[in-house]
C-alpha positions as CSV (number, residue, x, y, z in Angstrom):
1,M,6.7,55.8,-7.2
2,G,6.5,52.0,-6.7
3,K,5.0,50.6,-3.6
4,E,7.3,48.5,-1.5
5,L,5.9,46.1,1.0
6,A,7.5,46.6,4.4
7,E,7.9,43.5,6.6
8,I,6.2,44.3,9.8
9,G,5.9,40.9,11.3
10,S,5.6,37.2,10.3
11,V,2.8,35.2,9.0
12,K,2.5,31.5,9.9
13,I,-0.1,29.3,8.4
14,A,-1.2,26.2,10.3
15,D,-0.9,22.9,8.5
16,D,-4.7,22.4,9.2
17,V,-5.5,25.5,7.2
18,V,-3.4,24.3,4.2
19,A,-5.0,20.9,4.5
20,R,-8.5,22.4,4.4
21,I,-7.6,24.5,1.3
22,A,-6.3,21.3,-0.4
23,V,-9.4,19.3,0.5
24,L,-11.8,22.0,-0.7
25,A,-9.8,22.5,-4.0
26,A,-9.8,18.7,-4.6
27,L,-13.5,18.4,-4.0
28,E,-14.2,21.1,-6.7
29,V,-12.9,18.7,-9.4
30,D,-15.6,16.7,-11.2
31,G,-15.1,13.0,-10.4
32,V,-13.7,13.5,-6.9
33,S,-16.6,12.5,-4.8
34,A,-15.2,12.7,-1.3
35,M,-12.1,12.5,0.9
36,A,-11.4,9.0,2.2
37,G,-13.3,8.5,5.4
38,N,-15.4,11.6,4.9
39,F,-18.9,12.4,3.6
40,T,-19.5,13.2,0.0
41,S,-18.9,16.8,-1.3
42,D,-22.7,17.2,-1.5
43,A,-22.9,16.8,2.3
44,L,-19.9,19.0,2.9
45,E,-21.9,21.6,4.7
46,K,-22.7,19.0,7.3
47,V,-19.1,17.9,7.9
48,S,-17.5,19.3,11.0
49,R,-14.3,21.4,10.7
50,K,-12.4,18.6,12.4
51,N,-13.5,15.9,9.9
52,L,-12.9,18.1,6.9
53,T,-9.2,17.4,6.7
54,K,-9.5,13.6,7.2
55,G,-7.6,12.0,4.4
56,A,-5.2,15.0,3.9
57,K,-1.6,15.3,5.2
58,V,0.6,18.4,4.9
59,I,4.4,18.3,5.2
60,F,6.1,21.7,5.5
61,G,9.6,22.5,4.3
62,A,11.3,25.9,4.7
63,S,9.0,27.7,2.2
64,E,7.5,24.8,0.4
65,V,4.8,22.3,1.2
66,K,4.0,18.7,0.1
67,I,0.4,17.5,0.1
68,D,-0.8,13.9,0.4
69,L,-4.5,13.3,-0.3
70,A,-6.7,10.1,0.0
71,L,-9.6,10.6,-2.4
72,M,-12.8,8.7,-3.3
73,M,-13.6,8.8,-7.0
74,A,-17.0,8.7,-8.6
75,Y,-17.6,5.7,-10.8
76,G,-17.2,6.3,-14.5
77,Y,-14.5,9.0,-14.4
78,N,-11.0,8.6,-15.9
79,I,-8.9,8.2,-12.8
80,P,-5.5,9.5,-14.2
81,A,-7.1,12.5,-15.9
82,T,-9.2,13.3,-12.8
83,C,-6.2,13.0,-10.5
84,Q,-4.2,15.3,-12.7
85,Q,-6.9,17.9,-12.6
86,A,-7.1,17.6,-8.8
87,Q,-3.3,17.9,-8.5
88,T,-3.3,21.0,-10.6
89,R,-6.2,22.6,-8.8
90,V,-4.8,21.8,-5.3
91,K,-1.3,23.1,-6.3
92,S,-2.6,26.4,-7.8
93,T,-5.1,27.1,-5.1
94,I,-2.6,26.6,-2.2
95,E,0.0,28.7,-4.0
96,N,-2.4,31.5,-4.8
97,M,-3.9,31.6,-1.3
98,T,-0.8,31.1,0.8
99,G,2.3,32.1,-1.3
100,L,3.8,28.7,-0.4
101,E,5.5,26.7,-3.1
102,V,3.8,23.3,-3.6
103,T,6.4,20.7,-4.6
104,D,4.2,17.6,-4.5
105,V,0.5,16.7,-4.6
106,N,0.4,13.0,-4.0
107,I,-3.0,11.3,-4.5
108,R,-4.1,7.9,-3.3
109,I,-7.4,6.6,-4.6
110,A,-9.0,5.0,-1.6
111,G,-12.2,3.8,-3.3
112,I,-14.9,4.4,-5.9
113,T,-18.3,5.7,-5.0
114,M,-21.2,4.2,-7.0
115,P,-24.1,6.2,-8.3
116,E,-27.3,5.9,-6.3
117,A,-29.9,3.7,-8.0
């Protein structure tokens, strides 16, 4: 006997939740140092919940979502390759966690962080 999932109500995910998932997924990629206007990923635990999604925008469709991210890159990393990794990570993480289809992950490089001397 196969299990069938009965619909017993609806689930709505706030855009802020999807934005947080996108930000955290992007910050997991080597070379992404921070969100534009945010602290570095090393100081992420100090970032307030409100500031975590700064630099992220979520646009919902019927059952799909589009993500716009403004990222800071670490100096010395290949920007196109790092962005492609971030796009893939963000898309797969959001789709796995929410069930939403991610149609676009648009990344704007807002700056480069230099290594500390």
